[in-house]
C-alpha positions in Angstrom: 0.0 0.0 0.0 1.0 3.6 -0.4 2.1 5.6 2.6 -0.9 7.0 4.6 -1.8 10.6 3.9 -2.6 11.3 7.5 -2.1 9.7 10.9 -4.8 10.1 13.6 -4.1 9.0 17.1 -6.3 8.1 20.1 -5.2 10.0 23.2 -5.8 8.1 26.4 -3.7 5.0 26.6 -2.1 5.7 23.2 -0.3 9.0 23.6 -0.6 9.4 27.3 -2.0 8.3 30.6 -3.5 10.8 33.1 -3.0 8.4 36.0 -6.7 8.2 36.8 -7.4 12.0 36.6 -10.5 11.4 34.5 -12.0 8.8 36.8 -11.4 11.1 39.8 -13.0 14.0 38.0 -16.2 11.9 37.2 -16.3 10.9 40.9 -16.1 14.5 42.1 -18.7 15.6 39.6 -21.1 13.0 40.8 -20.5 13.9 44.4 -20.9 17.6 43.7 -24.2 17.1 41.8 -25.8 14.1 43.4 -24.1 13.7 46.8 -22.8 10.3 45.8 -19.3 9.6 44.5 -19.2 7.2 41.5 -16.2 4.9 40.7 -16.3 4.6 36.9 -13.9 1.6 37.0 -16.9 -0.4 38.4 -19.2 0.1 35.4 -17.4 1.5 32.4 -14.9 0.1 29.9 -11.7 1.5 28.4 -12.4 3.2 25.1 -15.8 4.6 25.9 -16.5 8.2 24.9 -17.1 10.9 27.5 -20.9 11.1 26.7 -21.1 7.3 27.2 -19.2 7.4 30.5 -21.4 10.3 31.7 -24.5 8.3 30.8 -23.2 5.4 32.8 -22.4 7.6 35.8 -25.9 9.0 35.8 -27.4 5.5 35.4 -25.3 4.2 38.3 -26.6 6.9 40.6 -30.2 7.3 39.4 -31.0 4.0 37.7 -32.4 5.7 34.6 -31.0 7.5 31.5 -30.2 11.2 31.8 -32.0 13.8 29.8 -29.8 15.8 27.4 -29.7 18.7 30.0 -28.8 16.3 32.8 -26.0 14.8 30.8 -24.7 18.2 29.8 -24.7 19.4 33.4 -22.7 16.3 34.5 -20.2 16.6 31.7 -19.8 20.3 32.5 -19.1 19.5 36.2 -16.6 16.8 35.1 -14.8 19.3 32.9 -14.6 21.8 35.8 -12.7 19.3 37.9 -10.5 17.7 35.2 -7.8 20.4 34.8 -6.9 20.4 38.5 -7.0 16.6 38.7 -4.6 16.4 35.7 -2.3 19.0 37.1 -2.2 17.2 40.5 -1.9 13.6 39.1 1.3 11.9 40.1 0.7 9.2 37.6 0.4 11.4 34.6 2.8 10.4 31.8 3.4 10.7 28.1 3.7 7.1 26.9 7.0 5.8 25.5 7.7 6.9 21.9 4.6 9.1 21.7 6.4 12.5 21.7 9.1 11.2 19.4 6.6 9.8 16.9 4.6 13.0 16.8 7.8 15.1 16.3 9.1 12.8 13.6 5.9 12.9 11.7 5.7 16.7 11.9 9.3 16.9 10.7 8.4 15.0 7.6 5.2 17.0 7.0 2.8 14.1 7.7 -0.6 15.5 8.8 -1.2 14.4 12.4 -4.5 14.5 14.2 -6.4 12.9 17.1 -9.5 10.9 17.5 -10.7 10.7 21.0 -13.8 10.0 23.0 -12.9 12.9 25.3 -14.7 16.2 25.1 -12.6 18.7 23.1 -11.8 20.8 26.2 -10.9 17.8 28.1 -8.6 16.4 25.5 -6.7 19.7 25.2 -6.3 19.7 29.0 -4.9 16.2 28.9 -2.5 16.9 26.1 -1.5 20.3 27.5 0.3 19.0 30.5 2.5 16.9 28.3 3.0 19.8 25.8 1.6 17.7 22.9 -1.1 20.1 21.6 1.4 21.9 19.4 2.2 18.6 17.6 -1.4 17.9 16.6 -3.2 19.7 13.8 -6.9 18.5 13.8 -9.2 16.1 15.5 -12.5 14.5 16.3 -13.8 14.5 19.8 -16.5 13.1 22.1 -18.1 16.6 22.0 -18.8 15.9 18.3 -20.6 12.6 18.9 -20.9 9.8 21.4 -20.1 7.3 18.6 -16.5 6.5 17.9 -17.0 5.8 14.3 -18.7 9.2 13.8 -15.8 10.8 15.7 -13.3 9.1 13.4 -15.1 10.3 10.3 -15.3 13.8 11.7 -11.5 13.8 12.4 -10.9 12.7 8.8 -13.2 15.4 7.4 -11.4 18.1 9.5 -8.1 16.8 8.2 -9.3 17.1 4.6 -10.5 20.7 5.4 -7.0 21.5 6.8 -5.2 20.1 3.8 -7.6 21.7 1.3 -8.0 18.4 -0.6 -9.8 15.1 -0.5 -8.8 12.8 2.3 -10.4 9.4 2.2 -10.6 7.0 5.2 -8.6 4.4 3.5 -5.7 6.9 3.2 -5.6 7.3 7.0 -3.9 5.4 9.8 -6.1 5.3 13.0 -3.7 4.5 15.9 -5.2 3.3 19.1 -4.8 1.0 22.1 -8.2 -0.6 22.5 -10.4 -2.9 20.4 -12.9 -0.1 20.2 -10.3 2.0 18.4 -9.7 -0.7 15.9 -13.4 -1.4 15.4 -14.2 2.3 14.8 -11.3 2.6 12.3 -12.7 -0.4 10.4 -16.3 0.9 10.5 -15.1 4.2 9.1 -13.2 2.5 6.3 -9.7 3.5 7.7 -6.5 1.5 8.4 -6.3 0.4 12.0 -2.9 0.4 13.8 -3.2 -1.3 17.2 -0.7 -0.3 19.9 -0.4 -2.5 23.0 0.7 0.4 25.1 -1.8 0.4 27.9 -4.4 -2.1 29.2 -4.7 -4.5 26.3 -2.1 -7.0 25.4 -0.8 -7.6 21.9 -2.8 -10.8 21.8 -6.0 -9.2 22.9 -5.7 -6.4 20.3 -4.9 -9.0 17.6 -8.3 -10.4 18.1 -9.8 -7.2 16.7 -7.7 -7.7 13.5 -6.0 -4.4 13.0 -4.0 -4.1 9.8 -0.9 -3.3 11.8 0.0 -4.1 15.4 2.8 -2.5 17.5 3.9 -3.2 21.1 4.5 0.5 21.7 5.0 3.8 19.8 8.8 3.3 20.2 8.3 1.1 17.1 8.0 3.0 13.7 4.6 3.2 12.1 4.6 0.9 9.0 5.6 2.8 5.8 6.4 6.0 7.6 9.6 7.6 8.7 
């Protein structure tokens, strides 16, 4: 295959780990609004989008689905706490090879974006502590849609707008650390690159059948510098 025309990365677990800052922020938001702290590790899964996580938090407390206004209020409260939690997180880290990969792609003028289930404000807060925002040019976010496939397509569309030319899904690498990332890439028609950099092993990721599979971003992306 020809070299990809753009590389689009997941954030949490692929480029960085917040050391649990997101989960703590959801817990504080639930406590602030409902008087009950929620532990998202009990009822959510890695790779879920923020709107999906917020819905599960609300269901956990109220045993019903939130209205759009109730979900918006919860997400807003979560985003209020998130920057402080990220700043204070002792476990925050940019994952091995992530910065170097982004810098190398930028140096070779490869368009680089993100596709993340995080709200746009939340993703910039997460990337900001690691000083990665300046290495990324476009993205799709949980604030665009609760659905990862739609987020992926939005990121590709924004990449095309930035480049001023057509950018087809099959011309893009989608790089992520969970089966949900791989599934969304395939559903969007893009090329999936699985990275066993966080909670899923290489063998677990292989079951979702990515076109390429890496142990970490310390390895080069296939066909790229």
